[in-house]
Backbone as CSV, one residue per row, in Angstrom:
resi,resn,N_x,N_y,N_z,CA_x,CA_y,CA_z,C_x,C_y,C_z
1,MET,0.989,-0.894,0.301,0.217,0.364,0.212,0.851,1.501,-0.144
2,MET,2.041,0.625,1.247,2.712,2.228,1.138,3.313,2.651,-0.368
3,THR,4.262,1.309,-0.579,4.473,1.664,-2.013,3.622,2.373,-2.901
4,ILE,2.860,1.789,-3.834,1.377,2.075,-4.561,1.296,4.083,-3.864
5,MET,1.173,4.755,-2.906,0.752,5.596,-2.572,2.016,6.062,-2.926
6,LEU,3.332,6.214,-2.668,4.264,6.699,-2.714,5.040,6.370,-4.524
7,PHE,4.294,5.400,-5.483,4.154,5.830,-6.527,3.594,6.756,-7.438
8,ASN,1.975,7.030,-6.584,1.312,7.506,-6.694,1.785,9.000,-6.874
9,ALA,1.672,9.763,-5.415,3.109,10.665,-5.416,3.747,11.345,-5.895
10,ILE,4.916,10.587,-7.039,6.321,11.137,-7.544,5.171,10.956,-9.178
11,THR,4.659,10.142,-9.341,4.392,10.779,-11.050,2.925,11.257,-10.934
12,SER,2.455,11.832,-9.678,1.370,12.980,-9.919,2.073,14.540,-10.024
13,THR,3.449,14.505,-9.004,3.654,15.295,-8.708,4.984,15.501,-9.945
14,GLY,5.288,14.791,-10.437,5.905,15.045,-11.564,5.620,14.937,-13.091
15,SER,3.696,14.392,-12.899,3.109,14.768,-14.224,2.758,16.114,-13.953
16,ALA,2.713,17.287,-13.170,2.382,18.713,-12.530,3.336,18.994,-12.956
17,GLU,4.345,19.602,-12.617,6.276,19.493,-13.067,5.823,19.881,-14.609
18,GLY,5.475,19.330,-14.783,6.029,18.842,-16.588,4.614,19.838,-16.733
19,LEU,3.508,19.760,-16.687,2.661,20.293,-17.372,2.450,21.945,-16.857
20,ALA,3.142,22.253,-15.428,3.266,23.880,-15.402,4.863,24.127,-16.374
21,VAL,5.598,23.338,-16.138,6.560,23.813,-17.276,6.738,24.395,-18.959
22,SER,5.221,23.316,-19.568,5.694,23.364,-20.307,4.189,24.694,-20.813
23,SER,3.559,24.697,-19.957,2.182,26.487,-19.709,3.380,27.480,-20.202
24,LEU,4.441,27.379,-19.238,5.036,28.556,-19.035,6.197,28.630,-21.088
25,VAL,6.509,27.352,-20.702,7.072,28.198,-22.608,6.135,28.532,-23.601
26,VAL,5.653,27.715,-23.259,3.926,27.999,-24.956,3.369,29.095,-24.826
27,TYR,2.469,28.789,-23.322,2.330,30.487,-23.495,3.157,31.740,-22.930
28,ASP,4.191,31.585,-22.582,4.756,32.654,-21.717,5.954,33.289,-22.816
29,ILE,6.276,32.273,-23.293,7.125,32.249,-24.352,6.759,32.563,-25.426
30,TYR,6.706,31.224,-26.212,6.038,30.730,-27.525,4.961,31.467,-28.325
31,LYS,3.712,31.912,-27.277,2.196,32.377,-27.850,2.827,34.308,-27.615
32,THR,3.433,34.445,-26.467,3.810,35.637,-26.503,4.687,36.533,-27.595
33,TYR,6.043,36.378,-27.687,6.525,36.710,-28.573,7.407,35.908,-29.753
34,ILE,6.853,34.251,-30.366,7.460,34.065,-30.845,5.817,34.083,-32.274
35,ASN,4.746,33.622,-31.476,4.157,33.175,-32.588,2.761,33.495,-31.630
36,PRO,2.711,34.245,-32.029,1.438,35.461,-30.976,-0.334,34.693,-32.343
37,LYS,-0.394,34.329,-32.923,-1.398,33.230,-33.483,-1.394,32.519,-33.997
38,ALA,-0.749,31.486,-32.655,-0.173,29.711,-32.936,-1.411,28.912,-32.609
39,SER,-1.932,28.262,-33.151,-3.559,27.601,-33.299,-3.608,26.796,-32.383
40,GLY,-4.751,26.151,-31.906,-4.671,24.824,-30.600,-3.567,23.582,-30.832
41,ARG,-3.855,22.946,-32.442,-2.378,22.463,-32.725,-0.893,22.419,-32.415
42,GLN,-0.373,23.321,-33.034,0.349,24.329,-32.576,0.892,24.020,-30.959
43,ILE,0.164,25.055,-29.824,-0.175,24.398,-29.175,0.122,23.324,-28.060
44,LEU,-0.053,22.108,-28.454,-0.593,20.408,-28.006,0.171,20.100,-28.392
45,LEU,1.017,20.585,-29.388,2.350,20.391,-30.299,3.019,20.248,-29.668
46,LEU,3.446,21.403,-29.069,4.540,22.342,-28.677,4.906,21.761,-27.006
47,SER,3.942,21.823,-26.226,3.522,21.190,-25.390,4.258,19.775,-24.838
48,LYS,3.931,18.968,-26.070,4.792,17.621,-25.389,5.687,18.057,-25.644
49,VAL,6.491,18.162,-26.811,7.549,18.256,-27.145,8.431,18.984,-25.847
50,VAL,8.196,20.242,-24.536,8.549,20.763,-24.579,8.375,19.514,-22.785
51,ILE,7.288,18.680,-22.283,7.191,18.256,-21.542,8.258,16.656,-21.535
52,VAL,8.766,16.032,-23.126,9.084,14.980,-22.915,10.751,15.329,-23.272
53,LEU,11.425,16.922,-23.533,12.577,17.849,-23.074,13.146,17.866,-21.714
54,PHE,11.581,18.110,-20.681,11.445,18.620,-19.362,11.874,17.296,-18.518
55,GLY,11.190,16.264,-18.963,11.281,15.280,-18.455,13.107,14.121,-18.586
56,GLY,13.391,14.416,-19.530,14.487,13.711,-19.873,15.538,15.144,-19.148
57,SER,15.497,16.030,-19.660,16.726,16.704,-18.744,16.649,16.358,-17.283
58,MET,15.351,16.292,-16.825,15.398,16.320,-15.209,15.752,15.036,-14.596
59,GLY,15.640,13.572,-15.748,16.282,12.905,-15.512,17.310,12.461,-15.301
60,ALA,17.699,13.407,-16.202,19.796,13.625,-15.973,20.057,14.617,-14.736
61,LEU,19.262,14.930,-14.920,19.473,15.963,-13.648,19.278,14.740,-12.480
62,ALA,18.282,13.723,-12.038,18.803,13.346,-11.071,19.553,12.475,-10.720
63,VAL,19.549,11.382,-12.097,21.350,10.918,-11.458,22.593,11.503,-12.071
64,GLY,23.028,13.387,-12.114,23.790,13.662,-11.388,23.798,13.915,-10.232
65,LEU,22.648,14.396,-9.283,22.582,14.879,-8.280,23.288,13.734,-7.007
66,ASN,22.991,12.396,-7.910,23.016,11.420,-6.989,24.101,10.039,-7.213
67,GLY,24.610,11.107,-8.115,26.119,10.814,-8.102,27.307,11.896,-7.085
68,LEU,26.189,13.060,-6.467,27.402,14.071,-6.036,26.372,13.265,-4.716
69,GLY,26.080,12.694,-4.632,25.495,12.155,-3.441,24.230,12.957,-2.542
70,LEU,24.164,14.052,-2.836,22.781,14.585,-2.593,20.973,14.066,-2.363
71,ASP,21.444,13.945,-1.333,19.882,12.867,-1.361,18.568,14.182,-1.916
72,LEU,16.893,13.220,-1.118,16.089,14.700,-1.853,15.905,15.484,-0.637
73,ASP,16.421,15.138,0.733,16.049,16.021,1.479,16.782,16.938,1.252
74,PHE,17.910,17.209,0.744,19.159,17.849,0.245,18.356,18.840,-0.564
75,VAL,17.453,18.538,-1.921,17.514,19.232,-2.703,16.107,19.704,-2.455
76,TYR,15.066,19.235,-1.674,14.270,19.883,-1.331,14.323,21.157,-0.452
77,LEU,15.127,20.828,0.336,15.466,21.955,0.926,16.162,23.607,0.512
78,LEU,16.823,23.026,-0.149,17.298,24.073,-1.500,16.534,24.382,-2.339
79,MET,15.489,23.927,-3.140,14.965,24.544,-3.303,13.672,25.531,-2.727
80,GLY,14.203,25.908,-1.291,12.792,27.118,-0.740,14.641,27.843,-1.088
81,ILE,15.157,27.744,-0.837,16.479,29.064,-0.973,16.265,29.473,-2.025
82,LEU,16.337,28.621,-3.131,16.456,29.336,-4.719,15.063,29.863,-5.547
83,ILE,14.049,29.368,-4.775,13.146,29.161,-5.328,12.187,30.372,-4.667
84,GLY,12.499,29.914,-3.512,11.414,30.672,-1.993,10.965,31.866,-2.272
85,SER,12.275,32.806,-2.826,11.859,34.129,-2.913,10.958,34.809,-3.718
86,ALA,10.228,33.725,-4.963,9.520,34.331,-4.954,8.283,33.961,-5.200
87,VAL,7.753,33.225,-3.722,6.003,33.344,-3.546,6.071,34.807,-2.886
88,ILE,6.322,34.875,-2.161,5.640,36.726,-1.218,5.425,37.700,-2.876
89,PRO,6.281,37.799,-3.488,6.015,38.298,-4.704,5.147,38.088,-5.897
90,LEU,5.453,36.925,-6.530,3.552,36.082,-6.834,2.695,36.091,-6.370
91,TRP,2.251,35.931,-5.613,1.387,36.880,-5.011,0.733,37.867,-4.918
92,ASN,1.576,39.186,-4.326,1.240,39.810,-4.176,1.240,40.373,-5.681
93,MET,1.775,39.971,-6.810,1.174,40.238,-8.256,-0.195,39.701,-9.249
94,LEU,-0.609,38.343,-8.166,-1.783,38.416,-8.505,-2.998,39.161,-7.134
95,MET,-2.542,39.755,-6.144,-3.942,40.068,-5.567,-3.989,41.172,-4.901
96,TRP,-2.772,41.790,-5.643,-2.695,43.277,-4.636,-2.432,43.863,-5.571
97,PRO,-3.358,44.764,-5.694,-3.393,46.211,-6.406,-1.885,47.127,-7.170
98,LYS,-1.347,47.416,-6.206,-0.410,48.023,-5.714,0.981,47.683,-5.768
99,ALA,0.973,46.549,-6.580,2.475,45.336,-6.589,2.947,45.712,-7.652
100,ASN,3.968,46.405,-7.366,5.232,46.654,-8.531,5.605,45.372,-8.575
101,ALA,6.147,45.506,-10.210,6.406,44.664,-11.362,8.200,44.514,-11.277
102,THR,8.871,45.993,-11.380,9.999,45.900,-11.136,10.551,44.797,-10.255
103,GLY,9.423,45.092,-8.619,9.961,45.160,-7.747,9.630,43.939,-7.955
104,ALA,9.218,42.748,-7.686,8.397,41.826,-7.930,10.552,40.591,-8.664
105,VAL,10.516,41.690,-9.740,11.433,40.464,-10.410,12.523,40.511,-9.340
106,ALA,13.103,42.109,-8.525,13.770,42.923,-7.830,14.034,42.071,-6.461
107,ALA,12.530,41.541,-6.015,12.888,40.465,-4.849,12.464,39.519,-4.570
108,ALA,11.982,39.271,-5.710,12.760,37.155,-5.843,14.047,37.023,-6.099
109,TRP,14.707,37.650,-7.277,16.636,37.362,-7.450,16.999,38.254,-5.948
110,GLY,16.975,39.645,-5.246,17.465,39.701,-3.778,17.871,38.602,-2.848
111,GLY,16.115,38.361,-3.024,15.813,37.522,-1.375,16.341,36.343,-1.990
112,MET,16.904,35.435,-3.639,17.421,34.362,-3.493,19.441,34.362,-2.880
113,GLY,19.628,35.865,-3.812,21.111,36.139,-3.676,20.987,36.657,-1.712
114,LEU,20.895,36.813,-1.735,20.348,36.945,0.397,20.388,35.432,1.135
115,ALA,19.040,34.861,0.709,19.234,33.203,0.932,20.406,32.762,1.447
116,LEU,20.774,32.364,0.068,21.973,31.708,0.010,23.389,32.086,0.559
117,LEU,23.421,33.613,0.468,24.622,33.716,1.410,23.831,33.861,2.912
118,THR,22.922,33.916,3.464,22.992,33.849,4.667,22.616,31.746,4.763
119,TRP,22.953,30.789,4.395,23.040,29.591,4.658,24.423,29.243,4.408
120,LEU,25.039,30.207,3.668,26.375,30.108,3.650,26.906,30.306,4.832
121,ALA,26.428,31.682,5.420,26.944,31.880,6.196,26.846,31.439,7.628
122,VAL,25.677,31.459,7.401,25.273,29.639,8.702,26.180,28.703,8.858
123,ALA,26.167,28.649,8.112,26.648,26.733,7.948,28.187,27.137,8.504
124,SER,28.631,27.946,7.482,30.129,28.473,8.465,30.460,28.321,10.016
125,ALA,29.289,29.551,10.193,29.490,30.092,11.504,29.471,28.454,12.516
126,ARG,28.672,28.238,12.232,28.292,27.247,13.305,28.844,25.434,12.985
127,TYR,29.924,25.127,12.165,30.292,24.502,11.948,31.463,24.691,11.851
128,GLY,31.968,25.785,11.257,33.648,26.381,10.715,33.665,25.698,9.447
129,GLU,33.023,25.533,8.888,33.703,24.631,7.703,32.100,24.309,6.377
130,LEU,32.683,24.555,5.149,31.668,24.856,4.204,31.914,22.986,3.508
131,THR,31.264,21.736,3.900,31.011,20.378,2.801,29.351,20.405,2.710
132,LEU,29.302,19.537,2.388,28.073,19.220,1.348,26.915,18.863,3.221
133,LYS,27.891,18.035,3.977,27.309,17.663,5.242,26.464,18.692,6.267
134,THR,27.494,19.850,6.234,27.328,21.295,7.527,26.190,21.622,5.611
135,LEU,26.484,21.672,5.228,25.388,22.730,3.892,23.721,22.581,3.663
136,GLY,23.937,20.526,4.219,22.922,20.077,4.857,22.208,19.698,5.794
137,LYS,22.436,20.564,7.098,22.076,20.611,8.502,20.889,21.653,8.668
138,ASN,19.692,20.771,9.372,18.604,22.272,9.548,18.826,23.530,9.997
139,GLU,20.140,24.048,10.171,20.235,25.008,11.140,20.280,26.695,9.710
140,PRO,21.377,26.028,8.665,21.604,26.844,7.607,20.286,26.872,6.714
141,MET,19.542,25.464,6.320,18.543,25.110,5.807,17.472,26.225,6.043
142,LEU,16.976,26.140,7.366,16.015,27.164,7.990,16.034,28.604,7.720
143,ALA,17.683,28.946,8.203,17.967,30.153,8.197,17.594,31.011,6.543
144,GLY,18.368,29.518,5.805,18.163,30.476,3.937,17.035,30.454,4.320
145,ASN,15.882,29.194,3.652,14.845,29.666,3.111,14.044,30.650,4.101
146,LEU,13.715,30.829,5.669,14.031,32.219,5.974,13.844,33.625,5.354
147,VAL,14.791,33.416,5.512,15.482,34.915,4.909,15.595,34.606,3.576
148,ALA,15.253,33.318,2.914,14.232,34.234,1.125,12.952,34.124,1.554
149,ILE,12.152,33.629,2.413,10.713,34.179,1.618,10.342,35.229,2.661
150,GLY,10.835,36.006,3.230,10.896,36.746,5.045,11.762,38.056,3.628
151,SER,12.442,38.019,3.212,13.735,39.425,2.558,12.822,39.627,1.614
152,SER,12.141,38.921,0.473,11.731,39.266,-0.425,10.519,39.641,-0.808
153,GLY,9.840,39.428,0.343,8.412,39.909,0.784,8.693,41.209,1.376
154,LEU,9.502,41.844,2.193,10.276,42.958,2.517,10.598,44.056,0.951
155,ILE,10.826,43.074,0.450,11.769,44.065,-0.774,10.812,44.679,-1.632
156,HIS,10.000,42.987,-1.771,8.394,43.789,-2.533,7.225,44.682,-1.809
157,PHE,7.116,44.502,-0.774,6.255,45.821,0.280,6.903,47.073,-0.809
158,ALA,8.204,47.161,-0.057,8.790,48.364,-0.200,8.997,48.890,-1.748
159,PHE,9.099,48.113,-2.569,8.519,48.856,-3.791,7.922,49.127,-4.519
160,SER,6.566,48.767,-3.229,5.501,49.014,-3.679,4.930,50.217,-3.102
161,MET,5.175,50.399,-2.129,4.609,51.770,-1.274,5.526,52.706,-2.128
162,VAL,6.606,52.450,-2.685,7.504,53.678,-2.904,6.575,53.995,-3.966
163,TRP,7.085,52.841,-4.920,6.263,53.302,-6.698,4.891,52.086,-6.883
164,PRO,3.799,52.441,-6.441,2.529,50.983,-6.105,1.913,51.194,-7.550
165,GLN,1.950,50.171,-8.731,1.615,50.397,-10.133,0.136,50.115,-9.960
166,ASN,-0.897,50.056,-9.189,-1.931,50.575,-9.235,-2.785,49.863,-10.361
167,TYR,-2.884,48.393,-10.143,-2.739,47.325,-10.963,-4.603,47.331,-11.169
168,ASP,-5.277,47.502,-12.025,-6.548,47.400,-11.857,-7.632,46.178,-12.451
169,PHE,-6.130,45.266,-12.962,-6.959,44.135,-13.463,-7.436,44.430,-14.788
170,LYS,-7.801,44.828,-15.599,-9.138,44.838,-16.831,-8.055,43.863,-17.450
171,THR,-6.500,44.326,-18.006,-6.223,43.362,-19.009,-6.121,42.240,-18.805
172,MET,-6.371,41.669,-17.698,-6.331,39.952,-17.496,-8.127,39.308,-18.318
173,ARG,-9.379,39.811,-18.541,-10.151,39.637,-18.710,-10.072,39.830,-20.755
174,GLU,-8.772,40.285,-20.842,-8.603,40.545,-22.229,-8.185,39.294,-22.559
175,ILE,-6.820,38.571,-21.963,-6.523,37.106,-22.726,-6.940,36.840,-23.047
176,GLU,-6.539,36.357,-24.314,-7.208,35.237,-25.541,-7.018,33.822,-25.356
177,LEU,-7.228,32.978,-25.640,-8.212,31.890,-25.311,-7.615,31.237,-26.592
178,LEU,-7.029,29.477,-26.877,-7.083,28.859,-28.064,-7.826,29.181,-29.496
179,ASP,-6.985,29.703,-30.264,-8.289,29.688,-31.183,-8.966,31.212,-31.662
180,GLY,-8.652,32.054,-30.569,-9.548,33.634,-30.700,-9.923,33.115,-29.740
181,ALA,-10.492,32.207,-28.931,-11.954,32.548,-28.381,-11.054,33.785,-27.013
182,SER,-12.483,34.172,-26.609,-11.815,34.887,-25.135,-12.284,34.708,-24.022
183,ALA,-11.670,35.209,-23.119,-11.544,34.722,-21.303,-12.616,35.586,-21.420
184,VAL,-13.372,35.940,-21.396,-14.622,36.955,-20.543,-15.854,36.132,-21.286
185,GLU,-15.886,35.605,-22.130,-17.554,34.712,-22.878,-16.909,33.830,-21.633
186,PRO,-18.158,33.636,-21.271,-18.973,32.134,-20.854,-18.903,30.822,-21.092
187,ALA,-18.100,29.785,-20.055,-17.852,28.454,-21.001,-19.332,27.939,-20.833
188,ALA,-19.402,26.919,-21.908,-20.394,26.041,-21.478,-20.788,25.168,-20.335
189,ASP,-19.584,24.611,-19.110,-19.633,24.504,-18.194,-19.625,25.474,-17.235
190,GLU,-19.907,26.450,-17.073,-20.066,27.690,-16.160,-20.910,27.526,-15.589
191,SER,-22.694,26.783,-15.699,-23.781,27.845,-15.860,-23.878,27.554,-13.673
192,GLU,-24.361,27.963,-13.024,-24.651,27.940,-12.086,-25.425,26.501,-11.892
193,ALA,-26.153,25.604,-12.518,-26.502,24.075,-12.345,-24.892,23.213,-12.715
194,HIS,-24.219,23.623,-13.174,-23.453,23.096,-13.252,-22.074,22.649,-12.145
195,LEU,-22.043,23.787,-11.651,-21.033,25.049,-10.687,-21.471,23.438,-9.530
196,GLU,-23.400,24.381,-9.340,-23.016,23.321,-7.980,-23.040,21.846,-7.974
197,GLU,-23.541,21.734,-9.174,-23.228,19.992,-9.242,-21.403,19.144,-8.957
198,ALA,-20.560,20.387,-9.752,-19.340,20.350,-9.482,-19.105,19.645,-8.165
199,LYS,-19.901,21.139,-7.266,-18.983,21.275,-5.457,-19.887,19.967,-4.782
200,ALA,-21.345,19.185,-4.930,-21.255,18.778,-4.973,-20.815,17.468,-5.609
201,TRP,-20.223,17.302,-5.785,-19.306,15.993,-6.315,-17.457,16.326,-5.178
202,SER,-17.440,17.266,-5.748,-16.319,17.595,-5.037,-16.404,17.294,-3.199
203,VAL,-17.093,17.433,-2.953,-17.980,17.774,-1.750,-17.716,16.306,-1.389
204,ARG,-18.264,15.073,-1.737,-18.637,14.243,-1.605,-17.160,13.395,-1.346
205,ARG,-16.706,13.188,-2.868,-15.203,12.479,-3.429,-13.963,12.935,-2.036
206,GLY,-14.382,14.856,-1.557,-13.216,15.311,-0.657,-13.238,14.466,0.372
207,PHE,-14.289,14.014,0.808,-14.834,13.735,2.003,-14.293,12.572,1.972
208,GLY,-14.330,11.711,0.807,-14.331,9.968,1.023,-12.438,9.657,1.192
209,PHE,-11.660,11.170,-0.001,-9.994,10.363,0.270,-9.734,11.654,1.493
210,ALA,-10.057,13.217,2.261,-9.425,12.973,2.852,-9.949,12.700,4.392
211,ALA,-11.180,12.148,4.781,-11.675,11.172,5.867,-11.491,10.354,5.937
212,VAL,-12.240,9.374,5.113,-12.230,7.587,5.149,-11.674,7.068,4.751
213,TRP,-10.476,7.351,3.035,-9.890,6.719,3.750,-8.510,6.899,4.337
214,PRO,-7.871,7.794,5.296,-6.963,7.599,6.069,-7.538,6.645,6.749
215,LEU,-8.754,7.067,7.108,-9.141,5.822,8.524,-8.935,4.239,8.305
216,LEU,-9.149,4.079,7.151,-8.939,2.603,6.571,-7.536,2.308,6.164
217,CYS,-6.381,3.242,5.992,-5.223,2.762,5.920,-5.253,2.494,7.398
218,LEU,-5.251,3.227,8.897,-5.277,3.244,10.122,-5.537,1.357,10.614
219,VAL,-6.984,1.365,9.943,-6.975,0.161,10.343,-6.437,-1.159,9.512
220,ALA,-5.954,-0.986,8.698,-4.682,-2.029,7.680,-3.379,-1.924,8.169
């Protein structure tokens, strides 16, 4: 049972990562700057290509990291230091009208730089040397992750308060979907009745997976 659950967790996570990267490449780069009139067929084909390339490159990276002796704990904690500084700026850009775009970029890169310096400094000060073993300790990793998240939030807040962008979110309604469809046009499956039906389905299944299934696992 545990093996099946672990397999499902790994494959679902890998699938989500592949889709996320392909969406970024296809929509934010290819369709925005290279081929704005790309058709649905072209988008789908390029998405598949990106997923295959990304999956292969991540497999090669995993083999390389394993060869260096880096385990998953080290990689996961280091990931927070490297990309954790983008969390608060991204949230602000989605939810806060005053959020400054330039400040978000500065906060992400600046927070990562400060996090790396903190990570190295704490490891050196606490253990007297910089090795994979000392860098993987909880204290340096914790300090780096906290600085990544906290400093980026402060940097972006300062930028946005001094130079507020005052975004009205109107352009988000002008985003074009595939084949010329508009984001403001209601989809066929967005009717009130359909949404209520989807909500009921989610509640029923959600209760089963969130409560009943874990209890059955405990009994087993």
